[in-house]
C-alpha positions in Angstrom: 131.6 -51.8 73.2 131.4 -55.4 71.9 129.0 -58.1 72.6 129.7 -60.5 75.4 131.8 -63.5 74.3 129.7 -66.1 76.3 131.9 -68.9 75.2 135.2 -67.3 76.2 137.4 -68.8 78.8 137.0 -65.8 81.2 133.1 -65.7 80.9 133.1 -69.5 81.7 135.4 -69.0 84.5 133.1 -66.3 86.0 130.2 -68.4 85.6 131.4 -71.4 87.1 132.3 -69.4 90.1 128.9 -67.7 90.5 127.1 -71.0 90.1 129.4 -72.9 92.7 129.2 -70.1 95.1 125.4 -70.6 95.2 125.7 -74.3 95.5 124.3 -75.0 91.9 120.7 -73.6 93.1 118.9 -71.0 91.7 118.8 -68.0 94.1 115.5 -66.7 93.1 113.7 -69.6 93.4 115.4 -70.3 96.6 113.5 -66.9 97.7 110.4 -69.0 97.7 111.6 -72.3 99.3 112.2 -73.9 96.1 115.0 -76.0 95.4 115.7 -75.6 91.6 119.0 -76.2 89.8 121.0 -73.3 88.5 122.1 -73.5 84.8 122.5 -69.7 84.2 125.1 -66.8 85.9 123.0 -63.7 85.7 124.7 -60.1 86.0 123.2 -58.1 88.4 124.5 -55.2 87.0 124.2 -55.6 83.2 127.8 -56.3 81.8 127.1 -53.7 78.9 126.3 -51.0 81.3 129.0 -51.6 83.7 131.8 -53.4 82.1 134.0 -53.1 84.8 131.9 -55.5 86.8 131.5 -58.1 84.1 133.9 -60.6 85.9 133.2 -59.7 89.4 131.6 -62.9 91.2 129.9 -60.3 93.4 127.9 -59.2 90.4 126.4 -62.3 89.3 123.5 -64.5 90.6 123.0 -68.2 90.2 119.4 -68.7 88.1 117.5 -71.5 86.6 116.7 -70.9 83.0 113.0 -69.8 83.8 114.0 -67.2 86.3 116.7 -65.9 83.9 114.2 -65.5 81.2 112.0 -63.6 83.6 114.9 -61.1 84.2 115.0 -60.2 80.6 111.6 -59.4 78.9 113.4 -57.5 76.3 114.8 -60.7 74.9 111.5 -62.8 75.1 111.3 -63.7 78.6 108.6 -63.3 81.2 105.3 -64.4 82.2 102.6 -65.1 79.4 
């Protein structure tokens, strides 16, 4: 399966819908009463493992960059 095309029109439309649905606020920060701007749409079920859910808005969470990095320790994110 090829890598995600994060610059593609279909991905951008999916990302915009996920962010708009969350009111452009980070859903993880909101769990702790914080209001943080969401800048990333995160796949709940990873797109490479569940390609059929790649553009399903219900499979997306709006996150700030810090929370998104925590979701991907394999990419260098996480706590130090």
